[in-house]
C-alpha positions in Angstrom: -75.6 -7.2 -6.8 -78.5 -8.8 -8.8 -81.5 -6.9 -9.9 -83.3 -8.1 -6.8 -80.6 -6.7 -4.5 -79.0 -10.0 -3.6 -75.3 -10.7 -4.1 -74.6 -13.3 -6.8 -72.8 -16.5 -5.8 -69.1 -16.8 -6.7 -70.0 -19.9 -8.7 -73.3 -20.2 -10.5 -74.5 -23.7 -11.5 -76.9 -24.2 -14.4 -80.5 -25.1 -13.6 -81.4 -28.8 -13.9 -82.3 -29.9 -17.4 -85.9 -31.0 -17.9 -86.4 -34.6 -17.0 -83.3 -35.0 -14.9 -84.7 -33.6 -11.6 -82.7 -33.0 -8.4 -80.8 -36.3 -8.7 -78.8 -34.9 -11.6 -77.8 -31.8 -9.5 -76.6 -34.1 -6.6 -74.5 -36.0 -9.2 -72.8 -32.8 -10.3 -72.1 -31.8 -6.7 -70.5 -35.2 -6.1 -68.4 -34.7 -9.2 -67.3 -31.3 -8.0 -66.5 -32.7 -4.5 -64.4 -35.4 -6.1 -62.5 -32.9 -8.3 -61.9 -30.6 -5.3 -60.5 -33.4 -3.2 -58.3 -34.6 -6.0 -57.0 -31.1 -6.6 -56.3 -30.7 -2.9 -54.3 -33.9 -2.8 -52.3 -33.0 -5.9 -51.6 -29.5 -4.5 -50.6 -30.9 -1.1 -48.2 -33.4 -2.7 -46.5 -30.6 -4.6 -46.3 -28.4 -1.5 -44.8 -31.2 0.5 -42.3 -32.1 -2.2 -41.4 -28.6 -3.3 -38.0 -27.3 -2.5 -37.8 -25.3 0.8 -37.6 -21.6 -0.1 -34.2 -20.2 0.8 -35.9 -17.5 2.8 -37.0 -20.2 5.3 -33.4 -21.3 5.7 -32.4 -17.6 6.2 -35.1 -17.2 8.9 -33.8 -20.4 10.5 -30.2 -19.1 10.4 -31.2 -16.1 12.5 -32.6 -18.4 15.2 -29.4 -20.5 15.5 -27.1 -18.0 17.1 -25.1 -19.2 20.1 -23.6 -16.8 22.7 -21.9 -19.7 24.4 -20.3 -20.9 21.2 -18.9 -17.5 20.3 -17.5 -17.1 23.8 -16.0 -20.6 23.8 -14.2 -19.9 20.4 -12.9 -16.6 21.6 -11.6 -18.0 24.9 -9.7 -20.8 23.1 -8.2 -18.5 20.5 -6.9 -16.0 23.0 -5.2 -18.3 25.5 -1.8 -17.2 24.1 -0.5 -14.3 22.1 -0.2 -15.3 18.5 1.8 -13.0 16.2 2.0 -14.1 12.6 4.9 -16.4 11.9 5.1 -17.8 15.4 4.3 -21.4 16.6 1.4 -20.0 18.6 -0.3 -18.6 15.5 0.2 -21.9 13.7 -1.7 -23.5 16.5 -4.5 -20.9 16.1 -4.6 -21.8 12.4 -5.0 -25.5 13.2 -7.8 -24.7 15.7 -9.7 -22.8 13.0 -9.1 -25.6 10.4 -10.1 -28.3 12.8 -13.3 -26.5 13.8 -14.3 -26.0 10.2 -13.4 -29.6 9.3 -15.5 -30.9 12.2 -18.5 -29.2 10.6 -17.9 -31.4 7.5 -16.7 -28.6 5.4 -13.8 -29.3 3.0 -10.8 -27.3 4.3 -7.5 -26.2 2.9 -4.4 -24.4 4.3 -2.4 -22.3 1.9 1.1 -21.3 3.1 3.2 -18.4 1.9 6.7 -17.4 2.7 6.7 -13.7 3.3 8.8 -10.9 4.9 7.9 -10.4 8.5 9.6 -8.1 11.1 10.6 -8.8 14.7 12.5 -6.8 17.4 16.0 -7.9 18.3 17.1 -5.0 20.6 15.4 -1.8 21.9 16.5 0.9 24.3 15.4 4.4 25.2 16.9 6.8 27.7 16.2 10.5 28.6 18.7 13.1 29.7 18.1 16.7 30.5 20.0 19.5 32.4 19.7 19.0 36.1 18.1 15.6 35.8 19.5 12.1 36.2 19.5 10.0 33.1 16.4 7.9 33.0 16.2 4.6 31.1 12.7 3.4 30.1 11.8 -0.3 30.7 9.6 -0.4 27.5 7.4 -3.0 29.1 3.7 -3.4 29.8 2.7 -4.4 33.4 0.4 -7.3 34.1 -2.6 -6.5 36.3 -3.7 -7.9 39.6 -5.0 -11.4 39.3 -4.2 -11.5 35.7 -5.1 -15.0 34.4 -2.7 -14.5 31.5 0.3 -13.2 33.4 2.3 -16.3 32.6 1.4 -16.2 28.9 2.2 -12.5 28.8 5.8 -13.5 28.9 5.3 -14.7 25.3 4.1 -11.3 24.1 6.6 -9.9 21.5 8.3 -6.8 23.1 6.8 -3.5 22.2 8.0 -2.4 18.7 6.9 -1.2 15.3 7.2 -3.8 12.5 9.6 -2.8 9.7 11.0 0.1 11.7 14.4 1.3 10.5 17.3 0.1 12.6 19.9 2.4 14.2 20.8 4.6 17.1 19.9 8.3 17.4 20.8 10.8 20.1 19.1 14.1 19.6 16.8 16.8 21.1 13.1 16.2 21.2 10.4 18.1 19.3 6.7 17.6 20.2 4.5 17.2 17.1 1.1 16.7 18.6 -0.7 14.0 16.5 2.0 13.9 13.9 -0.3 15.2 11.1 1.0 17.3 8.2 -0.8 20.4 9.6 1.1 19.8 12.9 4.4 20.0 11.1 3.2 23.1 9.3 2.5 24.7 12.7 6.0 23.9 13.9 7.6 25.3 10.8 5.5 28.5 11.1 6.8 29.0 14.6 10.4 28.5 13.6 10.8 25.0 15.1 13.2 22.9 13.0 12.5 19.2 13.1 15.5 18.2 11.0 17.8 15.8 12.9 15.6 15.7 15.9 13.6 13.0 17.7 9.9 13.6 17.1 7.5 12.9 20.0 3.9 12.4 18.7 0.8 10.9 20.2 -1.7 8.5 18.7 -5.1 9.9 17.8 -5.7 11.3 14.4 -3.9 9.1 11.9 -2.2 5.7 11.6 1.3 5.2 13.0 2.8 4.6 9.5 1.5 7.9 8.4 2.8 9.6 11.5 6.3 8.2 10.9 6.2 9.0 7.2 5.4 12.6 8.1 8.2 12.8 10.6 10.7 11.4 8.1 9.5 13.8 5.4 10.0 16.7 7.9 13.6 15.6 8.4 13.3 13.9 11.8 16.1 11.4 12.6 13.8 9.2 14.7 10.3 9.1 16.2 8.6 8.2 19.4 4.8 7.6 19.5 2.9 7.3 22.7 -0.7 6.7 23.9 -1.8 9.9 25.7 -4.0 9.4 28.7 -6.3 12.2 27.3 -7.3 9.9 24.5 -6.8 6.4 25.9 -6.8 6.8 29.7 -10.3 7.7 30.4 -11.8 10.6 32.4 -9.9 11.8 35.5 -11.9 12.3 38.7 -10.0 14.9 40.7 -6.9 14.2 38.7 -7.1 10.5 39.3 -7.9 7.9 36.7 -9.1 4.3 36.9 -8.1 1.8 34.2 -8.3 -1.9 33.3 -9.1 -4.2 35.0 -11.4 -1.9 36.9 -12.5 0.1 33.9 -12.1 -0.4 30.1 -9.4 2.3 29.9 -5.8 1.7 29.0 -3.4 1.4 32.0 -0.5 3.9 32.2 2.0 1.3 31.0 -0.1 0.3 28.0 1.6 0.5 24.6 0.0 0.4 21.2 2.1 -1.4 18.7 1.7 -1.7 14.9 3.4 -1.7 11.5 5.2 1.0 9.6 5.2 -0.6 6.1 3.4 1.8 3.8 1.9 -0.8 1.4 -0.2 -4.0 1.2 1.1 -7.5 1.0 4.5 -9.1 1.3 7.1 -6.3 1.0 9.3 -8.4 -1.2 6.5 -9.1 -3.7 4.6 -5.9 -4.2 1.7 -6.3 -6.7 2.5 -9.9 -7.4 2.0 -13.1 -5.4 4.6 -14.6 -3.0 5.1 -18.4 -2.8 5.5 -21.1 -0.2 8.9 -21.9 1.4 11.1 -23.9 -0.9 9.4 -22.6 -4.0 11.0 -20.1 -6.3 9.4 -16.7 -6.9 10.7 -13.3 -7.8 11.4 -11.0 -4.8 12.9 -7.6 -4.2 16.3 -7.7 -2.5 16.8 -6.2 1.0 18.9 -3.4 -0.6 15.9 -2.5 -2.8 13.6 -2.5 0.2 16.0 -0.3 2.2 15.6 2.4 -0.4 11.9 1.9 -0.9 9.5 4.8 -0.1 7.2 2.1 1.4 9.7 1.6 4.3 9.9 4.1 7.1 13.6 4.5 7.0 14.1 5.9 10.5 14.2 4.1 13.9 10.9 4.4 15.7 9.5 3.1 19.0 6.1 3.0 20.6 5.9 4.0 24.3 3.3 4.2 27.0 1.4 7.3 28.1 3.4 7.3 31.3 6.7 7.4 29.4 5.3 10.1 27.1 4.4 12.3 30.0 7.9 11.7 31.5 9.5 13.0 28.4 7.1 16.0 28.3 8.1 17.1 31.8 11.7 17.4 30.6 11.0 19.5 27.6 11.3 23.2 27.1 10.6 25.7 24.4 7.3 27.4 23.7 4.1 26.2 25.3 2.1 24.1 22.9 -1.3 25.4 21.8 -4.4 24.4 23.9 -5.5 21.7 21.4 -2.0 20.1 21.7 -2.2 19.8 25.5 -2.9 16.7 27.6 -5.9 16.0 29.8 -6.6 16.7 33.4 -3.5 16.1 35.6 -1.1 16.2 32.7 2.0 18.4 32.7 2.1 21.5 30.5 3.1 20.4 27.1 5.9 22.3 25.3 7.1 21.9 21.8 10.9 22.1 22.3 13.3 21.6 20.8 15.1 20.2 23.9 16.4 20.6 26.3 15.4 17.0 26.7 17.6 14.6 24.8 16.6 11.1 23.9 18.9 8.3 23.1 17.0 5.7 21.0 18.2 2.4 19.7 16.3 -0.1 17.7 17.6 -3.2 15.9 15.1 -5.3 14.0 15.2 -8.6 12.1 13.2 -8.6 8.8 13.1 -12.2 7.8 11.1 -14.6 5.6 8.6 -16.6 7.6 5.7 -18.9 6.8 2.2 -17.7 7.2 -1.0 -19.8 6.7 -4.4 -18.9 5.2 -7.1 -21.3 6.2 -10.2 -21.9 3.9 -13.4 -23.8 4.1 -15.7 -24.3 1.1 -19.5 -24.8 0.9 -20.0 -25.6 -2.7 -23.0 -24.1 -4.5 -25.5 -26.4 -6.2 -26.5 -24.2 -9.2 -23.6 -21.8 -9.7 -20.7 -23.5 -8.0 -18.2 -21.3 -10.0 -19.5 -18.0 -8.4 -18.0 -17.2 -5.0 -19.3 -15.4 -2.0 -16.3 -14.9 0.3 -16.4 -14.1 4.0 -13.1 -13.4 5.8 -11.4 -12.4 9.0 -7.8 -12.3 10.0 -6.5 -14.6 12.8 -3.1 -13.2 13.7 -2.8 -10.7 16.6 -0.2 -8.5 18.1 -1.0 -9.8 21.6 -3.9 -11.9 22.8 -6.3 -10.4 20.2 -9.6 -10.8 22.0 -11.1 -7.8 20.2 -8.7 -7.4 17.3 -9.1 -9.7 15.5 -10.5 -12.8 17.2 -13.9 -11.3 18.1 -14.3 -11.5 14.3 -12.9 -15.0 14.2 -15.3 -16.2 16.9 -18.2 -14.7 15.0 -17.1 -16.3 11.7 -16.8 -19.7 13.3 -20.2 -19.2 14.9 -21.6 -18.5 11.4 -20.0 -21.6 10.1 -21.7 -23.7 12.8 -25.1 -22.2 11.8 -24.4 -23.0 8.1 -23.5 -26.6 9.1 -26.9 -26.9 10.8 -28.7 -25.6 7.8 -26.9 -28.2 5.6 -28.3 -30.9 7.9 -31.8 -29.5 7.3 -31.3 -29.8 3.5 -29.9 -26.4 2.6 -27.2 -25.9 0.0 -26.2 -22.5 -1.3 -27.0 -21.6 -4.9 -23.5 -20.1 -5.2 -20.3 -21.3 -3.4 -19.4 -19.8 -0.1 -15.8 -19.6 0.9 -14.8 -19.0 4.5 -11.3 -17.5 4.9 -9.0 -17.1 7.9 -6.2 -14.7 6.9 -2.8 -14.6 8.4 -0.3 -11.7 8.9 -2.9 -8.9 8.5 -1.3 -6.9 11.2 2.0 -6.7 9.3 0.6 -5.4 6.0 -2.6 -7.2 5.1 -0.3 -9.9 3.8 -2.3 -13.1 3.9 -5.4 -11.7 2.1 -3.3 -9.7 -0.4 -1.1 -12.6 -1.4 -4.1 -14.9 -2.0 -5.9 -12.2 -4.0 -2.8 -11.6 -6.1 -2.4 -15.4 -6.5 -6.0 -15.7 -7.8 -6.6 -12.4 -9.4 -8.1 -13.6 -12.7 -10.3 -16.2 -11.0 -11.6 -13.6 -8.5 -12.1 -10.9 -11.1 -14.4 -13.2 -13.1 -16.1 -15.3 -10.3 -16.2 -13.4 -7.0 -19.6 -12.1 -6.2 -18.6 -10.2 -3.1 -16.1 -10.1 -0.3 -17.6 -9.7 3.2 -15.0 -8.8 5.8 -15.2 -8.5 9.6 -11.9 -7.6 11.3 -13.3 -6.7 14.7 -16.8 -7.9 15.4 -17.3 -6.1 18.7 -15.7 -3.0 20.1 -18.3 -2.5 22.8 -21.6 -0.6 22.9 -22.6 1.7 20.0 -24.6 -0.1 17.4 -23.9 -1.6 13.9 -21.1 0.2 12.0 -20.9 -1.0 8.4 -18.8 0.3 5.5 -19.2 -1.0 2.0 -19.1 -0.4 -1.7 -22.4 1.3 -2.7 -24.1 -1.6 -4.5 -24.3 -3.4 -1.1 -26.0 -0.5 0.7 -29.6 -1.8 0.3 -28.7 -5.3 1.2 -27.1 -4.1 4.4 -30.2 -2.2 5.2 -32.5 -5.1 4.5 -30.4 -7.5 6.6 -30.0 -5.2 9.5 -33.8 -4.8 9.7 -34.0 -8.5 10.4 -31.7 -8.5 13.5 -32.7 -7.1 16.9 -30.2 -4.7 18.4 -28.6 -6.7 21.3 -28.4 -3.5 23.4 -32.1 -2.6 22.7 -34.1 -5.6 21.5 -37.2 -3.4 20.9 -35.3 -2.0 17.9 -33.3 -3.5 15.1 -29.7 -3.0 14.1 -31.1 -0.9 11.3 -32.7 1.6 13.7 -29.4 2.7 15.2 -27.4 2.5 12.0 -29.8 4.7 10.1 -29.3 7.5 12.6 -25.6 7.7 11.9 -24.2 10.2 9.4 -23.6 8.5 7.1 -25.5 5.2 8.0 -23.0 3.2 5.8 -19.5 4.5 5.4 -17.2 3.6 2.5 -14.4 1.0 2.3 -11.5 3.3 1.6 -7.8 3.2 2.4 -6.1 0.0 3.4 -7.4 -0.5 6.9 -8.1 -4.2 6.7 -8.4 -7.2 4.5 -11.0 -5.9 2.0 -8.2 -3.7 0.5 -6.9 -6.2 -2.1 -10.4 -7.2 -3.2 -11.6 -3.6 -3.6 -8.4 -1.9 -4.8 -6.7 -4.6 -6.8 -9.7 -6.5 -8.3 -12.8 -4.4 -7.9 -14.9 -7.0 -6.0 -17.9 -5.5 -4.2 -16.9 -5.5 -0.5 -17.9 -4.6 3.0 -16.6 -4.5 6.5 -18.6 -4.1 9.7 -18.4 -4.1 13.4 -20.6 -3.5 16.4 -19.7 -0.6 18.6 -17.4 2.4 18.6 -13.6 2.4 18.3 -13.5 5.0 21.1 -14.9 2.2 23.4 -11.8 0.2 22.8 -8.8 2.0 24.2 -6.7 -1.2 24.7 -6.2 -1.6 21.0 -3.0 -3.4 20.0 -1.9 -3.6 23.6 -1.2 -6.3 26.2 -4.6 -5.8 27.7 -6.6 -6.9 24.6 -7.5 -10.2 26.3 -10.6 -12.3 27.1 -11.0 -10.6 30.5 -11.4 -7.2 28.8 -13.9 -8.5 26.3 -15.9 -10.4 29.0 -16.1 -7.4 31.3 -16.4 -4.4 28.9 -16.6 -5.4 25.3 -19.5 -7.9 25.3 -20.2 -9.5 28.7 -23.1 -11.6 27.4 -21.6 -12.2 23.9 -25.0 -11.1 22.4 -23.2 -8.5 20.4 -21.1 -11.2 18.8 -24.2 -13.1 17.9 -26.0 -10.1 16.4 -23.0 -9.1 14.3 -22.7 -12.8 13.1 -26.4 -12.8 12.3 -26.3 -9.7 10.0 -23.0 -10.8 8.5 -24.2 -14.3 7.8 -27.6 -13.2 6.5 -25.9 -10.9 3.9 -23.7 -13.8 2.8 -26.8 -16.0 2.5 -28.7 -13.5 0.4 -25.7 -13.1 -1.9 -25.3 -16.9 -2.2 -28.9 -17.9 -2.4 -30.9 -15.2 -4.2 -31.6 -16.1 -7.8 -30.9 -12.5 -8.8 -27.8 -11.2 -6.9 -29.2 -8.4 -4.6 -27.0 -5.5 -5.8 -28.4 -2.0 -6.2 -26.3 0.1 -8.5 -28.7 3.1 -8.3 -27.0 4.1 -5.0 -23.6 3.6 -6.7 -24.5 6.1 -9.4 -25.6 8.6 -6.7 -22.4 8.0 -4.8 -20.3 8.7 -7.9 -22.2 11.9 -8.6 -21.6 13.1 -5.1 -17.9 12.2 -5.3 -17.5 13.9 -8.7 -18.9 17.1 -7.2 -16.3 16.9 -4.4 -13.5 16.5 -7.0 -14.9 19.3 -9.1 -15.3 21.7 -6.2 -11.8 21.0 -5.2 -10.4 21.9 -8.6 -11.7 25.5 -9.2 -10.2 26.9 -12.4 -8.8 23.6 -13.5 -8.4 23.3 -17.3 -10.4 20.1 -17.2 -13.9 19.4 -18.4 -16.0 17.3 -16.0 -18.8 17.0 -18.5 -17.8 13.6 -19.8 -17.6 12.3 -16.3 -21.1 13.5 -15.4 -22.4 12.1 -18.7 -21.0 8.7 -17.9 -22.5 8.8 -14.5 -25.9 9.7 -15.9 -25.6 6.7 -18.3 -24.7 4.5 -15.4 -27.6 5.8 -13.4 -30.0 5.1 -16.3 -28.7 1.6 -16.8 -28.8 1.0 -13.1 -32.4 2.2 -12.8 -33.4 -0.1 -15.7 -31.8 -3.1 -14.1 -33.3 -2.2 -10.8 -36.9 -2.0 -12.2 -36.5 -5.3 -14.1 -35.2 -7.0 -11.0 -38.2 -5.7 -9.1 -40.5 -7.1 -11.7 -38.8 -10.5 -11.6 -38.8 -10.6 -7.8 -42.5 -9.5 -7.3 -44.4 -12.4 -5.7 -48.1 -13.2 -6.1 -50.2 -10.6 -4.2 -52.2 -12.8 -1.9 -54.1 -10.0 -0.2 -55.2 -8.7 -3.6 -56.1 -12.2 -4.7 -58.4 -12.9 -1.8 -60.0 -9.5 -2.2 -60.7 -10.4 -5.8 -62.1 -13.8 -4.7 -64.6 -12.0 -2.5 -65.4 -9.3 -5.1 -65.6 -11.0 -8.4 -66.7 -14.2 -10.1 -64.6 -17.3 -10.0 -63.9 -16.8 -13.7 -62.2 -13.5 -12.9 -60.2 -15.0 -10.0 -59.2 -17.9 -12.2 -58.0 -15.5 -14.9 -55.9 -13.7 -12.2 -54.0 -16.8 -11.2 -53.4 -18.1 -14.6 -54.5 -20.5 -17.3 -52.8 -23.5 -15.9 -54.7 -23.2 -12.6 -57.9 -22.4 -14.4 -57.9 -25.8 -16.1 -58.3 -27.4 -12.7 -61.9 -26.1 -12.5 -64.9 -28.1 -13.8 -66.0 -27.1 -17.3 -69.7 -27.8 -17.2 -71.5 -26.4 -20.2 -73.2 -23.2 -19.3 -71.4 -22.6 -16.0 -69.9 -19.3 -17.3 -71.6 -17.4 -20.1 -70.2 -14.4 -21.8 -73.1 -12.3 -20.4 -72.2 -13.5 -16.9 -68.5 -12.6 -17.3 -69.5 -9.2 -18.5 -71.7 -8.4 -15.5 -68.8 -7.0 -13.5 -66.1 -6.2 -16.0 -62.6 -5.3 -14.7 -61.6 -1.7 -15.1 -58.7 -0.9 -17.4 -56.3 -0.6 -14.5 -57.1 -4.0 -13.1 -57.1 -5.5 -16.6 -53.7 -4.1 -17.2 -52.4 -5.4 -13.9 -53.6 -8.9 -14.6 -52.2 -8.8 -18.1 -48.8 -7.8 -16.7 -48.9 -10.6 -14.2 -49.9 -13.2 -16.8 -47.1 -12.0 -19.1 -44.6 -12.1 -16.3 -45.5 -15.6 -15.4 -45.1 -16.6 -19.0 -41.7 -14.9 -19.5 -39.9 -14.9 -16.2 -38.3 -18.1 -14.8 -40.0 -18.8 -11.4 -38.0 -18.6 -8.2 -38.4 -21.2 -5.6 -40.8 -19.0 -3.8 -42.9 -18.5 -6.9 -42.9 -22.3 -7.4 -44.4 -22.8 -4.0 -46.8 -19.9 -4.6 -48.1 -21.7 -7.7 -49.0 -24.7 -5.7 -50.7 -22.5 -3.1 -52.8 -21.0 -5.9 -54.2 -24.5 -6.6 -55.1 -24.9 -3.0 -57.0 -21.6 -3.1 -59.0 -22.8 -6.1 -59.9 -26.0 -4.2 -61.0 -24.0 -1.2 -63.1 -21.8 -3.4 -64.9 -24.8 -4.9 -65.4 -26.4 -1.5 -66.9 -23.1 -0.2 -69.5 -23.3 -3.0 -70.3 -26.9 -2.2 -71.3 -25.9 1.3 
């Protein structure tokens, strides 16, 4: 305010010199108007010709999702069962390759000759005193009006890949979920498993762990079944309804799987395989037969109906309550006997060709840095949920990226789209490729982003990742509405889980080689809960199940593709890779405490470990703060506040010397006394100094480049306001 109580103008022009009169003032105004218009034209030119910020392409990506496209891809991929190594899966590979090629992406197919396992002969019969011998059909029934009934004949008979071959006749022992604690219970109650056939049900652990535990306990063979209590749904008055009327597994449903206790081609553990006709070192079949990674005992999966039939013939002590079945089930007993099972399994472990399919979107600035997104293509049966819901989402992402390319986008770093083969057998396709390219991936891979199953059903976003990706997952999930509740985002549901983001541990899917062999930052995510998907690895994992129960509108596919693709775009396009190692240090500290608490009295000092973690935390925090400084954009709200509060000279100082030179430099326009009328306080001065220093020392991002042009426009607007 002036001494007279009136606010001083933002720009103060000098009084006319004696003898010049008002005409001279009009000349100065015309000069200012000319400069303002010229500056506006220059600024507009730069704005129109500036590179489009990657954030705009990312926002556009989120608008391009197509439910119809995801559904069409899934329908096409699931017309036939397509186990790895079969002609049907080769056709699926060609479909993926052709789809990516039609989007103008360079594609490549990489074959490997690997050891796969198929059934040759299976039989199972039950005998018990006073009962007629019963032979089990070991088949899954088609359902009424099944559109895939004819194709169901192509489904590989129910079996476990890499099961030991042989025949066993022995009494049955019931081992609940087949965990180690279950065998400890049997031993504590005097039940000897040695030489027996173990009957266990799915639920707590993977089938390969169940069979390994049975073998270690001395069992001669194993039978694993899907109990109606866990997969058959609720029973109303003792009666259950199942697919196709509900999502639940029918009584004849069988969950198949693999028993190999390792990753990759069993004949080339920890080194890459090769294509057919090429020479590479392999383990012999004799070496494999004695390997701890092989199950060693004959094993069969059976249905819940067959499992209950066996239970009805068993004797011995009554199993504890937590071992019992659901409503309507017989009383479960632990045996042994008097039921006797005769089991025969003969398998064919043979070299077969698998095919990984790739598409490449080359980066324009860092083409030798790779952001990799992947999903496996092979399925035990039709694979509508596992894995081709993920395949459909990945192809839908590729279509969006193709549309972005047509708008002028190219990634900063290279994006590689991967369709893996033979995941179901032992993560073979991804593992062999990772082993084949281990040095390149170790030095050039930015991250691996996996989606095995994109949609289980309802339940929200379920991510798991290495810790440096946590913040990026949170940021991306905030940008995508929850398909089941569009008033909220995927983040809103995710953050209520405990933990919101799980860890990629074990060997559950194709991230394993990237995390465990190479150390590449990785994630895996899905939408929905596994408990909503009882038809896992069964005949009934088909398009009808997905369309009725998994994702009727295919909006969950689109939402998952949106967050998956957005994370890939951020990693590929952000000038500074959006990792946050602060959370990694915190995770390591928590994990170290778990290890330390689990080792009371150990003659080991954990001090060096804690010290190293603290050093990592300090370094991570430093990097995080420097990254924040580099990423901080011009504060427009603060700038316009300053425009309304301070003199133009102050505003010009705020936005930098380069922009300041665009203003007219009439003698006497700004005097030292005028600049001192409203001095900046120390805090503001420090802030402006930091901003100026940052502009001088930090390379501008695309967004900052555009912001610098907008600053020029603001100056023009400022002068124009004064002319009025």
